[in-house]
DRENPA-3360 file (N, C-alpha, C; in nm, 2 decimals, always signed):
BEGIN
1 = XXXXXXXX = +2.67/+14.24/+9.26/+2.52/+14.24/+9.28/+2.49/+14.16/+9.41 ~ +2.41/+14.22/+9.50/+2.37/+14.15/+9.63/+2.29/+14.03/+9.60 ~ +2.31/+13.93/+9.69/+2.24/+13.81/+9.68/+2.09/+13.83/+9.73 ~ +2.00/+13.79/+9.64/+1.85/+13.82/+9.67/+1.80/+13.72/+9.77 ~ +1.87/+13.61/+9.80/+1.82/+13.51/+9.89/+1.83/+13.56/+10.04 ~ +1.93/+13.65/+10.06/+1.94/+13.70/+10.20/+1.84/+13.81/+10.22 ~ +1.76/+13.79/+10.33/+1.65/+13.89/+10.35/+1.68/+13.98/+10.47 ~ +1.61/+14.09/+10.47/+1.61/+14.18/+10.58/+1.47/+14.20/+10.63;
9 = XXXXXXXX = +1.45/+14.28/+10.73/+1.31/+14.31/+10.78/+1.23/+14.38/+10.67 ~ +1.29/+14.47/+10.59/+1.22/+14.54/+10.49/+1.19/+14.45/+10.37 ~ +1.29/+14.36/+10.34/+1.28/+14.28/+10.22/+1.31/+14.13/+10.27 ~ +1.21/+14.06/+10.31/+1.23/+13.93/+10.37/+1.31/+13.83/+10.28 ~ +1.30/+13.83/+10.15/+1.38/+13.74/+10.07/+1.29/+13.62/+10.03 ~ +1.34/+13.50/+10.06/+1.27/+13.38/+10.01/+1.13/+13.36/+10.08 ~ +1.06/+13.26/+10.03/+0.92/+13.23/+10.08/+0.94/+13.18/+10.22 ~ +1.04/+13.10/+10.25/+1.06/+13.04/+10.38/+1.09/+13.16/+10.48;
17 = XXXXXXXX = +1.17/+13.25/+10.44/+1.21/+13.36/+10.52/+1.09/+13.45/+10.55 ~ +1.00/+13.46/+10.45/+0.88/+13.54/+10.47/+0.79/+13.47/+10.57 ~ +0.78/+13.34/+10.56/+0.70/+13.27/+10.66/+0.75/+13.28/+10.80 ~ +0.88/+13.27/+10.82/+0.94/+13.29/+10.95/+0.92/+13.43/+11.00 ~ +0.94/+13.53/+10.91/+0.92/+13.67/+10.95/+0.77/+13.69/+10.99 ~ +0.67/+13.64/+10.92/+0.53/+13.66/+10.96/+0.50/+13.59/+11.09 ~ +0.56/+13.47/+11.11/+0.54/+13.40/+11.24/+0.60/+13.48/+11.36 ~ +0.72/+13.54/+11.34/+0.78/+13.61/+11.45/+0.70/+13.74/+11.47;
25 = XXXXXXXX = +0.64/+13.80/+11.36/+0.56/+13.92/+11.37/+0.43/+13.89/+11.45 ~ +0.38/+13.77/+11.43/+0.26/+13.72/+11.50/+0.29/+13.70/+11.65 ~ +0.41/+13.65/+11.68/+0.45/+13.63/+11.82/+0.46/+13.77/+11.89 ~ +0.52/+13.87/+11.82/+0.53/+14.00/+11.88/+0.39/+14.06/+11.91 ~ +0.30/+14.04/+11.82/+0.16/+14.09/+11.84/+0.10/+14.02/+11.96 ~ +0.12/+13.89/+11.97/+0.07/+13.81/+12.09/+0.13/+13.86/+12.22 ~ +0.26/+13.88/+12.21/+0.33/+13.93/+12.33/+0.28/+14.07/+12.37 ~ +0.26/+14.16/+12.27/+0.20/+14.29/+12.31/+0.07/+14.28/+12.37;
33 = XXXXXXXX = -0.02/+14.18/+12.32/-0.15/+14.16/+12.38/-0.14/+14.12/+12.52 ~ -0.05/+14.02/+12.55/-0.03/+13.98/+12.69/+0.03/+14.09/+12.78 ~ +0.12/+14.17/+12.72/+0.17/+14.28/+12.80/+0.07/+14.38/+12.83 ~ -0.03/+14.40/+12.74/-0.13/+14.49/+12.76/-0.23/+14.44/+12.87 ~ -0.26/+14.31/+12.87/-0.34/+14.25/+12.97/-0.28/+14.27/+13.11 ~ -0.15/+14.24/+13.11/-0.07/+14.25/+13.24/-0.05/+14.39/+13.29 ~ -0.02/+14.48/+13.21/+0.02/+14.61/+13.26/-0.08/+14.72/+13.22 ~ -0.18/+14.69/+13.14/-0.28/+14.79/+13.10/-0.24/+14.87/+12.98;
41 = XXXXXXXX = -0.12/+14.86/+12.94/-0.07/+14.93/+12.81/+0.04/+14.85/+12.75 ~ +0.07/+14.88/+12.63/+0.18/+14.81/+12.56/+0.31/+14.87/+12.59 ~ +0.32/+14.99/+12.65/+0.44/+15.06/+12.68/+0.48/+15.02/+12.83 ~ +0.61/+15.00/+12.84/+0.66/+14.97/+12.98/+0.69/+15.09/+13.06 ~ +0.72/+15.20/+13.00/+0.74/+15.33/+13.07/+0.62/+15.42/+13.06 ~ +0.60/+15.50/+13.15/+0.49/+15.60/+13.15/+0.53/+15.72/+13.07 ~ +0.43/+15.79/+13.02/+0.46/+15.91/+12.94/+0.46/+16.03/+13.04 ~ +0.40/+16.02/+13.15/+0.40/+16.13/+13.24/+0.50/+16.11/+13.36;
49 = XXXXXXXX = +0.59/+16.20/+13.37/+0.69/+16.19/+13.48/+0.62/+16.21/+13.61 ~ +0.51/+16.28/+13.62/+0.44/+16.31/+13.74/+0.37/+16.18/+13.79 ~ +0.32/+16.10/+13.69/+0.26/+15.97/+13.73/+0.36/+15.88/+13.79 ~ +0.48/+15.87/+13.72/+0.59/+15.79/+13.77/+0.64/+15.83/+13.91 ~ +0.64/+15.96/+13.93/+0.69/+16.02/+14.06/+0.59/+15.98/+14.17 ~ +0.46/+15.98/+14.14/+0.36/+15.94/+14.23/+0.37/+15.79/+14.27 ~ +0.41/+15.71/+14.17/+0.42/+15.57/+14.20/+0.54/+15.53/+14.29 ~ +0.65/+15.61/+14.27/+0.77/+15.58/+14.35/+0.79/+15.66/+14.47;
57 = XXXXXXXX = +0.70/+15.75/+14.50/+0.71/+15.84/+14.62/+0.72/+15.76/+14.75 ~ +0.64/+15.66/+14.76/+0.63/+15.58/+14.89/+0.77/+15.51/+14.91 ~ +0.84/+15.48/+14.80/+0.97/+15.41/+14.82/+1.07/+15.50/+14.86 ~ +1.07/+15.63/+14.82/+1.17/+15.73/+14.85/+1.16/+15.78/+14.99 ~ +1.04/+15.78/+15.05/+1.03/+15.84/+15.18/+1.04/+15.73/+15.29 ~ +1.11/+15.76/+15.40/+1.13/+15.66/+15.51/+1.00/+15.65/+15.58 ~ +0.98/+15.53/+15.66/+0.87/+15.52/+15.74/+0.86/+15.63/+15.85 ~ +0.74/+15.66/+15.89/+0.72/+15.78/+15.98/+0.79/+15.75/+16.12;
65 = XXXXXXXX = +0.81/+15.63/+16.16/+0.86/+15.60/+16.29/+1.01/+15.61/+16.29 ~ +1.08/+15.62/+16.18/+1.22/+15.62/+16.18/+1.27/+15.77/+16.16 ~ +1.38/+15.80/+16.22/+1.44/+15.93/+16.21/+1.53/+15.93/+16.09 ~ +1.58/+16.05/+16.05/+1.67/+16.06/+15.94/+1.80/+15.99/+15.96 ~ +1.85/+15.99/+16.08/+1.98/+15.93/+16.10/+1.97/+15.77/+16.10 ~ +1.85/+15.72/+16.08/+1.84/+15.57/+16.08/+1.88/+15.52/+15.94 ~ +1.91/+15.60/+15.85/+1.93/+15.55/+15.71/+2.08/+15.51/+15.69 ~ +2.17/+15.56/+15.78/+2.31/+15.51/+15.77/+2.32/+15.39/+15.86;
73 = XXXXXXXX = +2.43/+15.32/+15.85/+2.44/+15.19/+15.93/+2.43/+15.21/+16.08 ~ +2.50/+15.31/+16.13/+2.50/+15.33/+16.28/+2.36/+15.37/+16.32 ~ +2.30/+15.46/+16.25/+2.17/+15.51/+16.28/+2.07/+15.40/+16.27 ~ +2.08/+15.32/+16.18/+1.99/+15.21/+16.16/+2.00/+15.11/+16.28 ~ +2.12/+15.08/+16.32/+2.14/+15.00/+16.44/+2.08/+15.06/+16.56 ~ +2.10/+15.19/+16.58/+2.05/+15.26/+16.70/+1.89/+15.26/+16.70 ~ +1.84/+15.28/+16.58/+1.69/+15.28/+16.57/+1.63/+15.14/+16.60 ~ +1.69/+15.04/+16.55/+1.65/+14.90/+16.58/+1.66/+14.87/+16.73;
81 = XXXXXXXX = +1.78/+14.91/+16.78/+1.80/+14.89/+16.93/+1.70/+14.96/+17.01 ~ +1.66/+15.09/+16.97/+1.56/+15.16/+17.05/+1.43/+15.10/+17.04 ~ +1.39/+15.05/+16.92/+1.26/+14.99/+16.91/+1.25/+14.86/+16.98 ~ +1.36/+14.78/+16.99/+1.36/+14.66/+17.06/+1.36/+14.69/+17.21 ~ +1.43/+14.80/+17.25/+1.43/+14.83/+17.40/+1.29/+14.87/+17.44 ~ +1.21/+14.93/+17.36/+1.07/+14.97/+17.39/+0.99/+14.84/+17.40 ~ +1.01/+14.74/+17.32/+0.93/+14.62/+17.32/+0.98/+14.52/+17.42 ~ +1.11/+14.53/+17.47/+1.17/+14.43/+17.56/+1.10/+14.41/+17.69;
89 = XXXXXXXX = +1.06/+14.52/+17.76/+1.00/+14.49/+17.89/+0.87/+14.41/+17.88 ~ +0.79/+14.44/+17.78/+0.67/+14.36/+17.76/+0.69/+14.22/+17.73 ~ +0.80/+14.19/+17.66/+0.83/+14.05/+17.62/+0.87/+13.97/+17.74 ~ +0.93/+14.03/+17.84/+0.98/+13.95/+17.95/+0.88/+13.93/+18.07 ~ +0.77/+14.01/+18.06/+0.67/+13.99/+18.16/+0.58/+13.87/+18.14 ~ +0.56/+13.78/+18.24/+0.48/+13.66/+18.21/+0.33/+13.70/+18.20 ~ +0.27/+13.63/+18.11/+0.13/+13.65/+18.09/+0.04/+13.61/+18.21 ~ +0.08/+13.51/+18.28/+0.01/+13.46/+18.40/+0.11/+13.48/+18.51;
97 = XXXXXXXX = +0.07/+13.54/+18.62/+0.17/+13.56/+18.73/+0.21/+13.42/+18.79 ~ +0.33/+13.40/+18.82/+0.38/+13.28/+18.88/+0.38/+13.28/+19.03 ~ +0.35/+13.17/+19.09/+0.35/+13.16/+19.23/+0.49/+13.13/+19.28 ~ +0.54/+13.21/+19.38/+0.67/+13.18/+19.42/+0.67/+13.07/+19.53 ~ +0.77/+12.98/+19.51/+0.79/+12.87/+19.60/+0.91/+12.90/+19.69 ~ +0.90/+12.87/+19.82/+1.02/+12.89/+19.90/+1.14/+12.80/+19.86 ~ +1.26/+12.85/+19.86/+1.37/+12.77/+19.82/+1.44/+12.71/+19.94 ~ +1.37/+12.62/+20.00/+1.42/+12.56/+20.13/+1.49/+12.43/+20.09;
105 = XXXXXXXX = +1.60/+12.40/+20.16/+1.67/+12.28/+20.15/+1.72/+12.25/+20.00 ~ +1.77/+12.35/+19.94/+1.82/+12.34/+19.80/+1.97/+12.32/+19.81 ~ +2.02/+12.21/+19.77/+2.17/+12.19/+19.78/+2.24/+12.26/+19.67 ~ +2.36/+12.32/+19.69/+2.43/+12.38/+19.58/+2.49/+12.27/+19.49 ~ +2.51/+12.31/+19.37/+2.56/+12.21/+19.27/+2.70/+12.16/+19.31 ~ +2.74/+12.04/+19.27/+2.86/+11.98/+19.31/+2.98/+12.06/+19.26 ~ +2.97/+12.10/+19.13/+3.08/+12.18/+19.07/+3.02/+12.31/+19.01 ~ +3.09/+12.42/+19.01/+3.03/+12.54/+18.94/+3.01/+12.51/+18.79;
113 = XXXXXXXX = +2.90/+12.57/+18.74/+2.88/+12.54/+18.59/+2.99/+12.59/+18.50 ~ +3.06/+12.70/+18.54/+3.16/+12.76/+18.46/+3.28/+12.66/+18.45 ~ +3.31/+12.59/+18.56/+3.42/+12.49/+18.55/+3.38/+12.37/+18.46 ~ +3.26/+12.33/+18.47/+3.21/+12.22/+18.39/+3.22/+12.26/+18.24 ~ +3.17/+12.38/+18.21/+3.18/+12.42/+18.07/+3.32/+12.44/+18.02 ~ +3.41/+12.49/+18.10/+3.55/+12.51/+18.06/+3.61/+12.37/+18.04 ~ +3.58/+12.27/+18.12/+3.64/+12.14/+18.10/+3.60/+12.08/+17.97 ~ +3.47/+12.09/+17.93/+3.42/+12.03/+17.81/+3.46/+12.12/+17.69;
121 = XXXXXXXX = +3.48/+12.25/+17.70/+3.51/+12.33/+17.59/+3.66/+12.32/+17.55 ~ +3.74/+12.27/+17.64/+3.88/+12.25/+17.62/+3.92/+12.12/+17.56 ~ +3.82/+12.03/+17.54/+3.85/+11.90/+17.48/+3.83/+11.92/+17.33 ~ +3.91/+11.84/+17.25/+3.90/+11.84/+17.10/+3.76/+11.81/+17.06 ~ +3.70/+11.89/+16.97/+3.57/+11.86/+16.92/+3.57/+11.75/+16.82 ~ +3.68/+11.70/+16.77/+3.69/+11.60/+16.67/+3.71/+11.46/+16.73 ~ +3.82/+11.45/+16.81/+3.85/+11.32/+16.87/+3.79/+11.30/+17.01 ~ +3.75/+11.41/+17.08/+3.69/+11.41/+17.21/+3.78/+11.35/+17.32;
129 = XXXXXXXX = +3.91/+11.34/+17.30/+4.00/+11.29/+17.40/+4.11/+11.38/+17.44 ~ +4.18/+11.45/+17.35/+4.29/+11.54/+17.37/+4.24/+11.68/+17.40 ~ +4.32/+11.76/+17.47/+4.27/+11.90/+17.49/+4.29/+11.98/+17.36 ~ +4.20/+12.07/+17.34/+4.20/+12.16/+17.23/+4.30/+12.27/+17.25 ~ +4.41/+12.28/+17.17/+4.51/+12.38/+17.19/+4.54/+12.45/+17.06 ~ +4.47/+12.42/+16.95/+4.50/+12.48/+16.82/+4.39/+12.57/+16.78 ~ +4.43/+12.69/+16.74/+4.34/+12.80/+16.70/+4.32/+12.79/+16.55 ~ +4.20/+12.78/+16.50/+4.18/+12.78/+16.35/+4.19/+12.92/+16.30;
137 = XXXXXXXX = +4.26/+12.94/+16.19/+4.27/+13.07/+16.13/+4.17/+13.09/+16.03 ~ +4.11/+13.20/+16.03/+4.00/+13.25/+15.95/+3.87/+13.27/+16.04 ~ +3.85/+13.17/+16.13/+3.73/+13.18/+16.21/+3.77/+13.19/+16.36 ~ +3.89/+13.16/+16.40/+3.95/+13.18/+16.53/+3.88/+13.09/+16.63 ~ +3.83/+12.97/+16.59/+3.78/+12.88/+16.69/+3.89/+12.80/+16.75 ~ +3.89/+12.78/+16.88/+3.98/+12.70/+16.95/+3.91/+12.57/+16.98 ~ +3.92/+12.47/+16.89/+3.83/+12.35/+16.90/+3.90/+12.22/+16.87 ~ +4.03/+12.22/+16.84/+4.09/+12.09/+16.80/+4.23/+12.07/+16.87;
145 = XXXXXXXX = +4.26/+11.95/+16.88/+4.40/+11.91/+16.93/+4.50/+11.93/+16.81 ~ +4.62/+11.91/+16.84/+4.73/+11.93/+16.74/+4.71/+11.84/+16.62 ~ +4.69/+11.71/+16.65/+4.68/+11.61/+16.55/+4.56/+11.63/+16.46 ~ +4.45/+11.66/+16.52/+4.32/+11.68/+16.44/+4.33/+11.81/+16.36 ~ +4.39/+11.92/+16.42/+4.39/+12.05/+16.36/+4.47/+12.05/+16.23 ~ +4.58/+11.97/+16.23/+4.67/+11.96/+16.11/+4.59/+11.90/+15.99 ~ +4.50/+11.81/+16.02/+4.42/+11.75/+15.91/+4.31/+11.85/+15.87 ~ +4.28/+11.95/+15.94/+4.17/+12.04/+15.90/+4.21/+12.15/+15.81;
153 = XXXXXXXX = +4.34/+12.17/+15.79/+4.39/+12.28/+15.70/+4.34/+12.26/+15.56 ~ +4.27/+12.36/+15.51/+4.22/+12.35/+15.37/+4.08/+12.28/+15.37 ~ +4.03/+12.24/+15.49/+3.90/+12.18/+15.50/+3.81/+12.27/+15.59 ~ +3.68/+12.25/+15.60/+3.59/+12.33/+15.68/+3.61/+12.31/+15.83 ~ +3.60/+12.42/+15.90/+3.61/+12.41/+16.05/+3.49/+12.33/+16.10 ~ +3.52/+12.25/+16.21/+3.42/+12.16/+16.26/+3.31/+12.24/+16.34 ~ +3.33/+12.36/+16.36/+3.23/+12.44/+16.44/+3.14/+12.52/+16.34 ~ +3.21/+12.61/+16.25/+3.13/+12.70/+16.17/+3.13/+12.67/+16.02;
161 = XXXXXXXX = +3.21/+12.57/+15.98/+3.22/+12.53/+15.84/+3.29/+12.62/+15.75 ~ +3.36/+12.72/+15.80/+3.45/+12.81/+15.71/+3.57/+12.74/+15.69 ~ +3.64/+12.76/+15.57/+3.76/+12.69/+15.53/+3.87/+12.74/+15.62 ~ +3.94/+12.64/+15.68/+4.06/+12.67/+15.77/+4.18/+12.70/+15.68 ~ +4.24/+12.81/+15.69/+4.35/+12.85/+15.61/+4.48/+12.81/+15.68 ~ +4.49/+12.82/+15.81/+4.61/+12.79/+15.89/+4.56/+12.76/+16.03 ~ +4.65/+12.70/+16.11/+4.63/+12.67/+16.25/+4.75/+12.72/+16.33 ~ +4.72/+12.76/+16.46/+4.82/+12.81/+16.55/+4.80/+12.75/+16.68;
169 = XXXX = +4.91/+12.72/+16.75/+4.91/+12.66/+16.88/+4.89/+12.77/+16.98 ~ +4.80/+12.75/+17.08/+4.77/+12.84/+17.18/+4.82/+12.79/+17.31 ~ +4.90/+12.87/+17.39/+4.95/+12.83/+17.52/+4.87/+12.89/+17.63 ~ +4.84/+12.81/+17.73/+4.76/+12.86/+17.84/+4.85/+12.88/+17.96;
% end
């Protein structure tokens, strides 16, 4: 014979179970009321497929300025590049015309900028004394000397913070 103390939704069972059942039923009624205030009905889905189609139609159609080939990756990149190319000339024009000054008696720089950048980029980014000759594997940054690079294996790269899996010596 089944135990009468165990209740179901049709037969709640004990008085305590009836009380819990009535409370939960009250919460469901309150939730339906809130859902109705929020959405206008107690149902989450619409009964009319036409109504749903009208609501989602703007999502399915691309913007009018984009072509059909803009929806794949290459087409999207081309469409963005074309829209940027159209806007680029206006972005580089100054709002106020600048007055030109004659470049008289301008001395050339002592060292070419490329040589200065090359000298600073070839020093170790960690100790700043030794030349950087080690290539970080995973990110391919050439930024550390041999001693510092060995300590970076398994740790984040000092440039991009990706984990360095291995290092390789680069010969110039």
